[in-house]
matplotlib code that plots the C-alpha trace (Angstrom):
import matplotlib.pyplot as plt

x = [-5.0, -4.5, -8.3, -8.8, -6.2, -7.8, -11.2, -9.8, -8.2, -11.3, -13.4, -10.9, -10.9, -14.7, -14.8, -12.5, -14.5, -17.7, -16.2, -14.8, -18.3, -19.9, -17.5, -18.0, -21.8, -21.9, -19.7, -22.2, -25.3, -24.2, -27.0, -27.3, -30.1, -29.2, -28.6, -28.2, -30.4, -33.6, -34.4, -37.3, -36.5, -38.3, -40.9, -40.7, -43.8, -45.2, -43.9, -45.3, -43.6, -40.3, -40.8, -38.2, -38.1, -38.7, -35.2, -33.4, -35.0, -33.1, -30.7, -28.2, -25.3, -26.3, -27.0, -23.7, -21.8, -23.7, -22.8, -19.1, -19.5, -21.4, -18.4, -15.7, -13.9, -12.5, -15.7, -14.3, -11.5, -9.0, -10.1, -11.3, -15.1, -17.6, -21.4, -21.1, -19.1, -22.2, -24.7, -23.2, -24.9, -23.5, -25.8, -28.9, -27.4, -27.1, -24.4, -24.0, -22.5, -24.9, -23.5, -21.2, -17.6, -16.5, -13.1, -10.6, -13.0, -15.3, -18.8, -22.2, -25.2, -27.5, -27.7, -27.3, -30.7, -30.9, -30.7, -33.0, -36.3, -35.3, -36.7, -40.1, -39.4, -41.0, -38.0, -34.6, -32.6, -34.1, -35.3, -36.5, -34.3, -33.6, -36.6, -34.9, -32.2, -30.3, -30.3, -29.5, -26.4, -24.9, -25.1, -22.5, -19.9, -19.7, -20.6, -17.4, -18.0, -18.8, -16.8, -15.6, -15.1, -16.5, -18.8, -16.3, -13.5, -15.4, -15.8, -12.1, -11.1, -13.3, -12.2, -8.6, -9.4, -9.2, -11.4, -14.5, -14.2, -15.8, -18.3, -19.7, -19.8, -21.7, -24.2, -24.7, -23.1, -20.3, -19.4, -17.5, -18.1, -20.4, -21.8, -25.4, -24.2, -22.5, -25.6, -27.9, -25.8, -25.7, -29.5, -30.1, -28.2, -30.0, -33.3, -32.4, -31.7, -35.2, -36.1, -39.4, -40.8, -40.3, -41.9, -44.6, -45.2, -45.5, -48.1, -50.1, -49.9, -48.9, -51.6, -49.1, -50.3, -47.1, -44.7, -44.8, -45.4, -48.6, -46.5, -46.0, -49.7, -50.6, -47.9, -49.4, -52.8, -51.2, -49.3, -52.4, -54.9, -55.7, -56.4, -53.1, -49.9, -51.5, -48.2, -49.9, -50.9, -47.3, -45.9, -48.5, -49.8, -51.9, -54.1, -51.6, -48.3, -46.7, -44.0, -44.2, -43.8, -46.2, -43.4, -44.3, -42.5, -43.3, -41.9, -41.8, -39.7, -36.3, -33.7, -36.4, -37.7, -39.8, -36.7, -34.4, -34.1, -30.9, -31.8, -34.5, -35.0, -37.6, -37.9, -34.5, -36.1, -39.5, -39.0, -42.4, -42.4, -44.8, -42.0, -39.6, -37.7, -39.8, -38.1, -39.2, -40.9, -38.4, -39.5, -39.7, -38.7, -35.5, -35.5, -33.9, -30.8, -30.4, -29.7, -29.1, -32.4, -33.9, -32.3, -29.6, -28.9, -29.7, -31.5, -29.4, -32.2, -35.8, -36.6, -35.2, -37.3, -40.4, -39.6, -39.3, -42.8, -44.1, -43.1, -44.9, -41.7, -40.3, -42.8, -42.2, -44.3, -44.4, -44.9, -47.0, -50.6, -50.5, -47.7, -49.0, -47.8, -48.3, -47.6, -50.9, -49.4, -48.8, -45.4, -46.7, -48.0, -44.6, -42.8, -45.3, -44.6, -40.9, -41.5, -43.6, -40.9, -38.4, -40.6, -40.2, -36.6, -36.9, -34.7, -31.7, -31.6, -29.0, -26.0, -25.9, -22.8, -19.3, -18.0, -16.0, -12.3, -11.9, -14.7, -13.3, -9.9, -11.4, -13.2, -10.1, -8.1, -10.9, -11.7]
y = [-108.2, -106.8, -106.9, -104.8, -102.3, -102.0, -101.5, -99.0, -97.0, -97.1, -95.9, -93.1, -92.0, -92.1, -90.0, -87.4, -87.1, -86.7, -84.0, -82.2, -82.3, -81.2, -78.3, -77.2, -77.5, -75.6, -72.8, -72.3, -72.5, -70.1, -67.8, -64.6, -63.1, -59.8, -59.8, -56.1, -53.2, -53.0, -49.7, -48.1, -46.5, -43.1, -42.8, -39.6, -37.7, -39.3, -42.8, -45.9, -47.6, -49.3, -53.0, -55.6, -59.4, -61.3, -62.9, -59.5, -56.9, -53.6, -53.1, -50.3, -52.7, -54.2, -50.8, -49.5, -52.5, -52.4, -48.8, -49.7, -52.5, -50.4, -48.1, -50.8, -51.5, -54.8, -56.5, -56.4, -58.7, -55.9, -53.5, -50.8, -51.1, -50.6, -50.6, -46.9, -46.7, -47.4, -46.1, -42.9, -40.6, -37.6, -38.6, -39.7, -43.1, -43.8, -43.4, -40.5, -42.7, -44.4, -47.8, -48.3, -49.3, -52.4, -53.9, -53.2, -50.6, -53.4, -52.2, -53.9, -52.9, -51.3, -48.1, -48.4, -47.7, -45.7, -47.3, -44.5, -46.1, -49.5, -51.0, -50.5, -52.4, -55.8, -57.1, -55.8, -55.1, -53.8, -57.3, -58.2, -61.2, -60.7, -60.9, -59.0, -56.5, -59.4, -61.3, -58.2, -57.5, -60.9, -60.3, -57.6, -59.3, -62.3, -60.5, -60.7, -57.1, -55.5, -56.7, -59.9, -61.7, -65.0, -65.2, -67.4, -65.1, -62.1, -64.1, -64.9, -61.4, -59.8, -62.5, -61.4, -57.8, -57.4, -54.4, -56.5, -59.3, -57.2, -55.5, -58.7, -60.2, -57.2, -57.4, -61.2, -62.8, -65.3, -67.2, -66.8, -64.1, -65.6, -64.1, -64.2, -62.0, -59.7, -59.2, -59.0, -56.1, -54.3, -54.8, -53.4, -50.3, -49.9, -50.0, -46.8, -45.0, -43.6, -40.2, -38.4, -35.1, -33.5, -30.2, -32.4, -34.3, -31.2, -29.9, -33.0, -34.9, -32.0, -29.7, -26.8, -24.9, -22.8, -25.8, -25.9, -23.5, -23.4, -25.0, -28.1, -28.3, -28.1, -30.6, -33.1, -32.8, -33.6, -36.4, -38.2, -37.2, -40.5, -38.3, -36.4, -37.8, -40.9, -41.3, -42.4, -45.7, -47.0, -44.4, -44.9, -42.4, -43.6, -41.7, -41.7, -42.2, -42.4, -44.8, -43.5, -47.1, -49.9, -52.4, -54.1, -54.5, -52.7, -52.5, -48.8, -49.3, -48.4, -50.5, -52.4, -51.9, -53.8, -55.7, -56.1, -56.2, -55.1, -56.3, -58.9, -57.6, -59.5, -62.2, -63.6, -64.2, -65.5, -66.9, -65.5, -63.9, -61.2, -60.0, -59.3, -56.0, -55.2, -53.5, -52.5, -49.2, -46.9, -44.7, -41.0, -39.9, -37.9, -38.4, -35.0, -36.4, -39.7, -38.9, -40.5, -42.3, -45.6, -49.0, -48.3, -44.7, -43.5, -40.2, -37.5, -35.2, -35.2, -33.2, -36.0, -38.6, -36.5, -36.1, -39.9, -40.3, -37.4, -39.6, -42.7, -44.7, -47.1, -49.4, -53.1, -56.2, -56.1, -52.4, -51.8, -50.9, -47.8, -46.2, -43.8, -40.5, -37.4, -34.9, -33.1, -31.8, -28.0, -26.5, -25.2, -28.7, -30.2, -27.6, -28.2, -31.9, -31.4, -28.9, -31.6, -34.2, -31.8, -31.3, -35.0, -34.4, -35.4, -34.9, -37.1, -39.4, -38.8, -41.0, -42.7, -41.3, -42.6, -42.7, -39.6, -40.4, -40.0, -42.5, -45.0, -44.7, -45.4, -48.4, -49.7, -49.4, -51.1, -48.1]
z = [40.9, 37.4, 36.9, 40.1, 39.0, 35.6, 37.1, 39.6, 36.8, 34.7, 37.7, 38.4, 34.7, 34.7, 37.9, 36.4, 33.2, 35.2, 37.3, 34.3, 32.6, 35.8, 36.1, 32.5, 32.9, 36.1, 34.6, 31.8, 34.0, 36.7, 37.7, 35.8, 37.9, 39.6, 43.3, 44.1, 45.0, 43.0, 41.3, 39.5, 36.1, 35.9, 33.3, 31.3, 30.1, 27.0, 27.6, 29.4, 32.4, 31.4, 30.9, 32.0, 32.0, 35.3, 35.2, 34.7, 36.9, 37.0, 39.9, 40.6, 40.3, 36.9, 35.4, 36.6, 35.3, 32.0, 31.6, 31.9, 29.4, 26.9, 26.5, 26.7, 23.5, 24.9, 23.9, 20.3, 19.1, 18.5, 21.3, 18.9, 18.9, 21.8, 21.8, 21.9, 18.7, 16.6, 19.2, 20.2, 22.8, 20.9, 18.0, 19.8, 20.5, 16.8, 14.2, 11.8, 9.1, 6.6, 7.8, 10.8, 10.7, 12.7, 13.3, 10.6, 9.1, 7.9, 7.0, 6.9, 4.9, 7.5, 9.5, 13.2, 14.9, 18.0, 21.4, 22.9, 23.9, 22.4, 25.6, 24.2, 21.0, 20.8, 18.8, 18.0, 14.8, 11.6, 10.8, 14.3, 14.6, 18.3, 20.7, 23.6, 24.4, 26.0, 22.7, 20.8, 22.9, 21.8, 18.1, 17.5, 19.7, 17.3, 14.1, 11.8, 10.5, 13.9, 17.0, 15.4, 18.7, 20.1, 23.1, 25.0, 24.0, 25.6, 28.8, 28.9, 28.1, 30.8, 33.3, 32.8, 33.7, 37.5, 37.6, 36.5, 39.1, 41.9, 39.7, 38.4, 41.9, 43.3, 40.3, 40.1, 43.1, 43.2, 40.1, 36.9, 34.3, 31.7, 28.5, 30.0, 32.9, 30.4, 28.2, 31.2, 32.4, 29.1, 28.6, 32.1, 31.3, 27.9, 29.7, 31.4, 28.1, 27.7, 26.4, 26.6, 27.9, 24.5, 23.5, 21.8, 25.1, 27.1, 24.7, 23.9, 27.2, 29.5, 28.1, 27.8, 24.8, 24.8, 24.6, 20.8, 17.9, 15.7, 13.0, 15.2, 16.0, 12.3, 11.5, 14.0, 12.3, 8.9, 10.5, 11.8, 9.1, 7.1, 4.1, 4.3, 5.9, 7.4, 9.3, 12.5, 10.9, 11.5, 13.9, 16.5, 19.1, 22.0, 24.4, 27.3, 25.6, 22.2, 21.0, 17.4, 16.1, 15.7, 16.3, 12.9, 9.6, 6.4, 2.9, 2.0, -1.1, 0.2, -1.6, -3.6, -7.1, -9.5, -10.7, -7.7, -3.9, -2.3, 1.2, 1.9, 5.5, 7.5, 4.9, 6.1, 9.5, 8.6, 5.1, 4.3, 0.8, 2.0, 4.3, 1.4, 1.9, 5.0, 7.9, 11.4, 11.8, 13.6, 16.4, 15.5, 18.9, 18.7, 15.0, 14.4, 16.2, 14.4, 10.8, 8.3, 7.8, 6.7, 7.2, 4.6, 5.8, 2.3, 3.3, 4.9, 6.2, 7.3, 4.1, 2.0, 4.0, 3.4, -0.3, -0.5, 0.9, -1.3, -4.3, -2.9, -2.3, -4.8, -6.5, -6.0, -5.7, -1.8, -1.3, 1.8, 0.9, 3.2, 1.2, -1.4, -3.0, -0.9, -3.7, -2.9, 0.4, 0.2, 0.9, 4.3, 5.2, 4.4, 6.5, 9.4, 9.2, 9.7, 12.5, 14.2, 13.9, 15.3, 18.3, 19.3, 20.6, 24.2, 27.3, 27.6, 30.7, 33.3, 33.9, 30.6, 29.1, 29.5, 33.1, 34.0, 34.0, 37.8, 38.4, 35.9, 37.5, 41.0, 39.6, 38.0, 41.2, 43.2, 45.4]

ax = plt.figure().add_subplot(projection="3d")
ax.plot(x, y, z, "-o")
ax.set_aspect("equal")
plt.show()
């Protein structure tokens, strides 16, 4: 009899353990594929169709949910930092500070790049350590100098907020709020943050000769002339669209000298010595809105950026072979180059700012 009781107790305990493991596993593997109304993200003049992964196609519900999450400070440990804190639409979805401030005013070492048109980047962050917008969205939440939270903590915090239960259900179906659902929604929203149809686009792709000044046209010639600016080598322009980035990594001498390197950049990802102090080529679209510049935010104006290139960057063992002094450019050519870059300011997409207060109140009340 005692043997049977012991066996029964062991079997019961085993069953409970299996059920608990199954529950935990099912909670983590709940589907994060959108279930709502599919949408097509409009393609502005000058840009290619918006790409998206097969397992996270854009829907009206995920985009709306992602928009709420993007501006929600509850993603941070102390309810002070949102995605929009460092990627602010008022500053071209970037940050006017050289380096952003996270929780408790902690600062990192790099400038916040713009979210505008980040959907076209083949990797995210200055060093390319994230392969997708979904992966990128995870990083700041658990970074100790940014949002300083944990992924599990974010799940629990959002689950405790009643206004999100229905929003997540509409976007992803039944099931718990998981971090994969969170980042899928944020990424879905960020894929709608595309900006084109700039004066340059209307001239170059739209064939409107009156869309830009003669100075802009001259500046574009300096920009793409291999014997002058040679800028198009990294800030690419194609026949039907222009991303103004080659999506590659280059050492242009920022923060690196013959004797020291302040930030190893891409090297920390690849461990390839050739990548030392290399950083991703930023897009030039909307560049007039996203000061300060370079990965360390060390240049305040476009003129300062141009002056840096005029001097040929900082010499160091890994300086890109395409970087060379441009001191032969005339004053007019330099002014034309800046006029050209200013012409790349595109139209802002609709419905990407914070939700109006009356809409947010309706969402919070479940209406």
